[in-house]
N, C-alpha and C positions, 0 to 999 in steps of 0.2 A: 468458604469465604463468603463474606456478605456481598450483597449487590453493590453497595457503595465501594467496597474494596476492589471488586472486579472492574468497576468503571474507572477507578483511579489507576489500576494497573494498565488498562488499555490506553488511557490518556497519557500516562508516562511512556508507554511504548511508542506512541506517535511522536511525542515531544522529544524524547531522548534518542531513541534508535533511528526513527525515520527522519525527523527534522534536523536534529543535531548530528546525525550520522555517527552515533556512538555505538558502533558495531561490537565493541568490546563488552557491551551490556546485553547483547542479544540472548545469551544463554540464561540470563535472569528472567526473560520474558517468554521464551518459546521452549517447548519440549523437544527432545531429540528427534522424535518421529512426527514433527509438525506436518499437517496436511493443509494446504491452501487450495481448496476446491475452486475451480473456475480460473485459476492462474495459469494453467498449462504446465505447472512445475511438478516434478516428481516429489513424493514426500521426503522429508528430511531436512534437518537444520542446516547442514552444509550447503544444500541446494539453495535454500532461502538466503543464506549469507551471500553466496555467489551472485544471485539475482539482484539482491539489494545493492551490492557494490557496483554491479554493471549499470543498474538504473541510476544510481547516484552519480556515476561518472558521466552518463549521458545527459543528466539534468543536475549539474552541480549546485545550482541555486534553487533546486526543487524544495517546495514547502507544502505540507498538507495541513489544511485547516479542518478541524472537526466542527461541523455545522450543527449536528444533532447527535445525541447519544441516548439510547434507551436500553435498559437492562431488565432481565427477569431470570431468576434462578441462576444457572451457570452460563448464560449467554449475554453478550453485550453487542448491540448493534450501533454502528456509527455511519453517519452520512457525511461524506468528506468532499472537499475540493482541493485538488492538487494543482499548483501553479509552478511552472519552471520553464527554463530556456534549454532547448535541445542543442547542446554544444558538442557532443561526441557520439561515436557509433553506438547504436542500440539495435541489436538483433539484425546486424548487417545493413542498417540504415545510417549513412554518415550524418554527422551533425548538420542541422539545417539553419541554426541560429534563430529559429522561430520560437516564440513563447506560446505555451499551451496552457489551457485551463481545462481540467478534466474532473467530472464529478464521479463519485463512487459510493457504493454502499457495501459494507462488510459486516457479516455476523461472525463474532468470535465466540468460541466455547472455551471456558477456562476450567482448570482443575488444579486444586492446591496452589493457587496463585500464579499459574502459568498458562499461556495460551496453547491449547492442544489442537485446535482446528480453526479454520476460517473459511467462510464462503464469500467469495469476492464477486462483485458485479461492478465493473468500471466501464465508463463510456469511451472505450478504445476507438470506436468509429470516429467520434468527434475529435479525438487526439490525432488520428491519422489524417483527418480532413484539415486540421489546423497546421499540421506539418507539411501540407501540400501533397500528400501521398495518395489521396483519394479525393474525388470531386465532392464538393459540398452538396448537401441535399438541396433540392429546389422545391419550393412550395408552389402549388398550383392555385 
């Protein structure tokens, strides 16, 4: 696949699967043995589907904006901002009603038009601070 095609696939994945919550399309974008390094998830499509559904339930108005996208060969890198309101349980944390904004960077590897791996780096500390679960950093 061309670099432009890989970028379009990743953009559609964010728009259709993550933002529109069209989980019926997920098989079109991810391979069966997908690995999302840095997510804490075991490899596998069903695990990712379950996690996405849980996250969407916790942040039903969640929306991810792609701020930057860079690609080379079989990899596409995105810098994102997620915004959403924590309405329901997430990993044992009851909904707080608080709105969060979290930045992230993900490197995707694609093969034959599908995402095979991802390396995720999200600002989870900032999200936990915004949810009131950890004290905010103090600058000296």
